[in-house]
TORDODO-62321 format. One record per residue: residue number from 1; x, y, z of N, C-alpha, C, O in turn. Coordinates in pm, whole numbers, plus 32768, in hexadecimal, padded with zeros to 4 digits. Example, Ala and Ser with C-alpha at 12.3 -4.5 7.8 and 13.67 -1.06 7.14 Angstrom:
2
   seq    npx    npy    npz   capx   capy   capz    cpx    cpy    cpz    opx    opy    opz
     1   8527   7DC7   830C   84CE   7E3E   830C   8528   7EB6   830C   8590   7EB4   834E
     2   8505   7F1F   82C4   8557   7F96   82CA   850A   8003   8313   853D   8072   8324
***
This chain:
129
   seq    npx    npy    npz   capx   capy   capz    cpx    cpy    cpz    opx    opy    opz
     1   8054   7F88   8000   8000   8000   8000   8058   807C   8000   80C4   807F   803B
     2   8027   80E2   7FBD   806F   8160   7FB9   8057   81B3   8035   8000   8195   8087
     3   80A7   821D   8041   809D   8274   80B6   8010   82AE   80C4   7FD7   82AE   8131
     4   7FD9   82E0   8055   7F55   831E   805B   7EEA   82B8   8084   7E92   82D8   80D4
     5   7EF1   8242   804E   7E91   81D8   8071   7E98   81BA   8106   7E32   81A9   8148
     6   7F11   81B5   813B   7F22   819D   81CB   7EEA   820F   821F   7EAE   81F8   8287
     7   7EFE   828C   81F1   7EC7   82FF   8239   7E2F   82F8   823E   7DF3   830D   82A8
     8   7DF1   82DB   81CE   7D5E   82D4   81C7   7D2C   8263   8220   7CCB   8275   826A
     9   7D6D   81F0   821A   7D43   817E   826C   7D51   819E   8301   7CF9   817D   8351
    10   7DBE   81DF   8326   7DD6   8205   83B1   7D70   826C   83E0   7D3A   8261   844E
    11   7D55   82CE   838C   7CF1   8333   83AE   7C67   82F4   83BD   7C1E   8314   841A
    12   7C44   829B   8361   7BC2   8256   836B   7BB5   8211   83F3   7B4C   8219   8433
    13   7C1F   81CE   841E   7C1A   8183   849C   7C09   81E0   8514   7BB4   81C7   856A
    14   7C57   824B   851B   7C4C   82A7   858D   7BC8   82F1   858C   7B8B   8306   85F4
    15   7B9B   831A   8514   7B1B   8361   8509   7AA8   8306   8534   7A4E   8331   857B
    16   7AAB   8289   8508   7A43   8228   852E   7A3E   8216   85C5   79D2   8217   8600
    17   7AB1   8207   8604   7AB5   81F9   8696   7A79   8275   86D8   7A29   826B   8736
    18   7AA0   82E9   86A6   7A6E   8366   86E0   79D6   836E   86D6   7992   838D   8738
    19   799F   8354   8660   790E   835E   864C   78C5   8300   86AB   7866   8329   86ED
    20   78F1   8284   86B2   78AC   8223   8707   78B8   8246   879A   7858   8238   87E6
    21   792D   8275   87C3   7940   829C   8850   78F5   831C   8872   78B7   8325   88DD
    22   78F9   837E   881A   78BD   8400   883A   7825   83FA   8840   77E5   8451   887B
    23   77EA   8393   8805   7759   8382   8809   772F   8319   8870   76BB   82EF   8874
    24   778E   82F0   88C4   776F   828C   892A   7769   82CC   89B3   77A0   8337   89CC
    25   7724   8287   8A0B   771F   82AE   8A99   7750   8236   8AE7   7714   81CA   8AE2
    26   77BD   824A   8B31   77F6   81DA   8B7C   7829   816C   8B22   7832   80F8   8B4B
    27   784B   8190   8AA6   787E   812E   8A47   7814   80E5   89F7   7835   808D   89A8
    28   7794   8108   8A0A   7727   80C3   89C5   76D2   8126   8975   76BB   8198   899F
    29   76A6   80F8   8900   7654   814C   88A9   75EE   80F5   8860   75F9   807B   885C
    30   758C   8138   8828   7526   80F4   87D8   7541   810C   8744   757F   8170   871E
    31   7512   80B0   86F1   751A   80C3   8661   74C6   813E   863C   7454   814C   8669
    32   74FF   8195   85ED   74BE   8213   85CA   743E   81FF   8579   73E3   8252   857F
    33   7437   8190   852E   73C4   817F   84D5   735B   811D   850A   72E4   8135   84F7
    34   7382   80B0   854B   731D   8052   857D   730A   805A   8614   72A6   8029   8649
    35   7368   8098   8659   735D   80AA   86EA   7386   8032   873D   737C   8037   87B8
    36   73B4   7FC7   86FD   73DC   7F51   874A   744D   7F76   87AC   74A1   7FCC   878F
    37   744C   7F35   881B   74B5   7F4E   887D   7477   7F6E   8904   7401   7F53   8918
    38   74C1   7FA3   895D   7549   7FD7   8944   75AF   7F67   8932   75A8   7EFD   8970
    39   760F   7F83   88DA   767E   7F29   88BF   76FF   7F73   88DF   7707   7FED   88D5
    40   7765   7F25   8905   77E8   7F62   891D   7817   7FA3   889B   7800   7F6D   882E
    41   7858   8015   88A6   7880   8060   882F   78D6   800D   87D0   78D4   8023   8757
    42   7922   7FAE   8806   7976   7F5A   87B0   7924   7EF9   875B   7956   7EC4   86F8
    43   78A6   7EE2   8781   784E   7E86   8738   77F3   7ECF   86D6   7798   7E92   869D
    44   780A   7F4F   86C3   77BF   7F9E   8661   781F   7FCB   85F4   7899   7FC1   8602
    45   77E7   7FFB   8587   7836   802F   8518   781D   80C4   8509   77BD   80FA   8540
    46   7873   8105   84C0   7860   8193   849F   7818   8198   8419   7856   818A   83AF
    47   7794   81AD   841E   7743   81AF   83A5   773E   823B   836A   7732   829F   83B1
    48   7746   8241   82E6   7744   82C0   829D   76BD   82D6   825C   7687   827C   821B
    49   7685   834F   826C   760B   8376   8226   762A   8385   8191   75E8   8347   813E
    50   768C   83D5   816F   76BE   83E0   80E7   773C   838B   80DC   7789   8382   813C
    51   7750   834E   806B   77BA   82EC   8056   7845   831B   807E   7868   8390   806F
    52   7894   82BD   80B1   7921   82D8   80CF   796F   82FC   8051   79DA   8339   805B
    53   793C   82D9   7FDD   7980   82FA   7F60   7987   8391   7F4A   79DD   83C2   7F00
    54   792E   83DA   7F8B   792B   846D   7F7F   7986   84A7   7FEB   795E   84B3   805F
    55   79FF   84C9   7FC6   7A62   84F9   8027   7A38   8579   806E   7A66   8595   80DC
    56   79E1   85C7   8031   79B5   8643   8070   7962   8629   80EF   7956   8681   8144
    57   792A   85B0   80FB   78DC   858E   8173   790A   850D   81B7   78CF   84E2   821A
    58   7972   84CF   8183   79A3   844F   81BA   79C3   845B   824F   79A3   8403   829E
    59   7A04   84C9   8275   7A2A   84DE   8301   79DE   8554   833C   7A13   859B   8392
    60   7964   8568   830F   790E   85D3   8343   78BE   8598   83B7   7873   8539   83A5
    61   78CF   85D1   842C   788F   859A   84A4   77F7   859B   849A   77B6   8548   84D9
    62   77BD   85F6   844E   772C   85F9   843D   76FB   8586   83E5   7686   8561   83ED
    63   7751   854D   8393   772C   84E7   8332   7736   8459   8369   770A   83FB   8326
    64   776D   8447   83DF   778D   83C1   840F   7756   83AD   849C   7763   8404   84F3
    65   7718   8339   84B2   76E0   8315   8534   76F9   827F   854B   7711   8235   84EC
    66   76F3   8253   85C8   7700   81C3   85E4   768A   8176   85A7   7616   819E   85B3
    67   76AA   8108   8567   7643   80B1   852F   7667   801F   8549   76DD   7FFC   8552
    68   7601   7FCD   8555   7619   7F3D   855E   7640   7F0B   84D2   7624   7F4C   846D
    69   7680   7E98   84CE   76AE   7E60   844E   7638   7E44   83F0   7644   7E54   8377
    70   75C7   7E19   8429   7553   7DFB   83D4   7525   7E77   838A   750E   7E72   8311
    71   7516   7EE7   83D0   74E9   7F62   838D   7553   7F96   832D   7533   7FBD   82BD
    72   75D1   7F96   8359   763B   7FD2   830A   765E   7F80   828F   7671   7FB8   8223
    73   7669   7EFC   829E   7696   7EA8   8230   7621   7E64   81E8   760C   7E79   8171
    74   75D5   7E13   8232   756B   7DC5   81F3   74FB   7E1D   81BB   74C3   7DFF   8152
    75   74DC   7E8A   8200   746D   7EE0   81D4   749E   7F61   8191   7454   7FC2   8188
    76   751A   7F60   8163   754D   7FCF   8113   7554   8055   8159   7553   80BD   8117
    77   755B   8055   81DC   7569   80D1   8227   74E7   8111   8252   74E7   8172   829D
    78   7476   80D9   8223   73F3   8110   8248   73EF   81A8   8230   73C8   81F4   8289
    79   7416   81D3   81B8   7428   8261   819C   73AC   82B6   81B7   73B9   8324   81ED
    80   7337   8286   8195   72BE   82D5   81A9   72A7   82EF   823E   728F   8360   8268
    81   72AF   8284   828E   729C   8291   8320   730D   82E7   835A   72F4   833B   83B0
    82   7386   82D2   832A   73F9   831F   8357   73DD   83B4   8340   73F1   8406   839B
    83   73B0   83D7   82C8   7392   8463   82A8   7323   849C   82FE   732C   850F   832A
    84   72BC   844F   8317   724F   847C   836D   7283   849A   83FA   725F   84FF   8437
    85   72D8   8441   842D   730F   8455   84B3   736C   84CE   84B9   736E   8515   851E
    86   73B7   84E5   844F   740C   855D   844B   73B5   85DB   8453   73D6   863A   849A
    87   7346   85DA   840B   72EE   864F   840A   72A6   8662   8490   727D   86D2   84B0
    88   7297   85F7   84DD   7262   8606   8564   72C7   864D   85BE   72A2   8696   8619
    89   7347   8635   85A3   73B1   8679   85EE   73B5   870E   85CB   73BF   8764   8623
    90   73AE   8729   8549   73B0   87B3   851B   736B   87BA   8494   7396   877A   8434
    91   7301   8806   848C   72B3   8812   8411   730E   8838   839C   735A   8899   83A3
    92   7305   87EB   8331   7352   8807   82B8   73DE   87CD   82B6   7427   87DE   8254
    93   7406   8789   8322   748E   8753   8329   74A9   86EF   82BA   7515   86F1   827E
    94   744B   8697   829E   7461   8633   8235   747B   8676   81AF   74D6   864E   8167
    95   742C   86DB   818C   7442   8722   810D   74C9   8767   810A   750C   8769   80A3
    96   74F2   87A0   817C   7575   87E1   8183   75E5   877D   8164   7643   879C   811B
    97   75D9   8706   819B   7640   86A1   8186   763F   8671   80F6   76A9   865D   80BA
    98   75C8   865E   80BC   75BE   8635   8030   7602   869D   7FD6   7650   867A   7F7D
    99   75E4   871C   7FEE   7622   8787   7F9E   76B9   8789   7FAF   7703   8796   7F4E
   100   76E7   877D   802A   7777   877B   8044   77B8   8704   7FFD   7829   870D   7FCE
   101   776F   8695   7FF7   77A3   861D   7FB5   77B8   862E   7F20   7802   85E0   7EE3
   102   7779   8691   7EE4   7789   86AB   7E54   7804   86FF   7E35   7827   8711   7DC0
   103   7847   8732   7E9C   78BD   8783   7E84   7938   8729   7E7C   7941   86C3   7EC0
   104   7996   8750   7E29   7A12   8706   7E1D   7A71   872E   7E8C   7A77   87A3   7EB3
   105   7ABA   86CE   7EBD   7B13   86E9   7F2D   7B8B   868C   7F22   7B7C   8613   7F11
   106   7C01   86C5   7F2B   7C7A   8673   7F2D   7CD2   86A6   7F9F   7CF8   871B   7FA3
   107   7CF0   864C   7FFB   7D44   866F   806C   7DD6   8650   804C   7DF5   85EC   800B
   108   7E2E   86A7   8079   7EBD   868C   806C   7EE4   8622   80D4   7E99   8609   8132
   109   7F58   85E6   80C3   7F89   8586   8125   7F95   85C8   81AE   7F77   858B   8214
   110   7FC2   8645   81B0   7FCF   868D   8230   7F48   86A1   8272   7F3C   8692   82EB
   111   7EE2   86C3   8224   7E5C   86D5   825C   7E26   8653   8294   7DE7   8651   82FE
   112   7E3F   85E5   824D   7E13   8562   827F   7E59   8542   8303   7E1A   8512   8361
   113   7EDB   855D   830A   7F26   8542   8384   7EF3   8599   83F7   7EEA   856A   8468
   114   7ED2   8616   83DB   7E9B   866E   8443   7E18   8638   8478   7DFE   863D   84F1
   115   7DC4   8604   841E   7D45   85C9   8449   7D5D   854B   849D   7D18   8535   8501
   116   7DBD   84FA   8475   7DDF   8482   84C3   7E08   84AB   8550   7DD7   8474   85B2
   117   7E62   850C   8558   7E91   8539   85DC   7E1E   856E   8630   7E15   8552   86A7
   118   7DC5   85BC   85F1   7D53   85F5   863A   7CF9   8587   8671   7CD8   8588   86E8
   119   7CD0   8529   861C   7C73   84C2   8649   7CB5   845F   86A9   7C71   8429   8701
   120   7D36   8446   869B   7D7C   83F2   86FB   7D76   8432   8785   7D5B   83EE   87E9
   121   7D8E   84B5   878C   7D88   84FB   880C   7CFB   84FC   8846   7CE9   84EF   88BF
   122   7C98   850C   87F0   7C0C   850B   881E   7BE6   8483   8858   7BA3   847B   88BF
   123   7C12   8419   8817   7BF5   8391   8849   7C38   837D   88D0   7BFB   834B   892E
   124   7CB6   83A5   88DA   7CFC   8397   895B   7CB4   83E6   89C8   7CA7   83B6   8A38
   125   7C85   845C   89A7   7C3C   84AF   8A08   7BBD   8468   8A35   7B9F   8463   8AAC
   126   7B71   8432   89D5   7AF3   83EF   89F4   7B0A   8370   8A46   7AB5   834B   8A98
   127   7B7A   832E   8A2F   7B98   82B4   8A7A   7BDA   82D1   8B00   7BEE   8277   8B51
   128   7BFC   8350   8B15   7C3A   8377   8B93   7CCC   8355   8B9C   7D04   834C   8C09
   129   7D0C   8341   8B28   7D9D   8321   8B26   7DF1   839E   8B34   7E6B   8396   8B34
***
């Protein structure tokens, strides 16, 4: 794997941990779309409302919530329910994310590393390390 591929993979891992931890209470959270749980944050996934292929929203905290594997993988992310739940949090949020997802975005290696460092520190903070 190339350097950039490793940076993206590393950022994905730290960002996923952060999302699952930041939406948990005492280490447990519910699936954002079906409500199953509470499950330990390690047993949930970081589900994306708009596809991870869209770099403009791949690491956007508004675009990602904890999801069970069934909703995230087997049921294709439950995008409609996901969007409805986002709009319950803040009216129009789903549309904002969709629009942002249409913009092109390319991060430099330095920007990716900065994001890795940021989310690594956030995870450590949430874990009390």
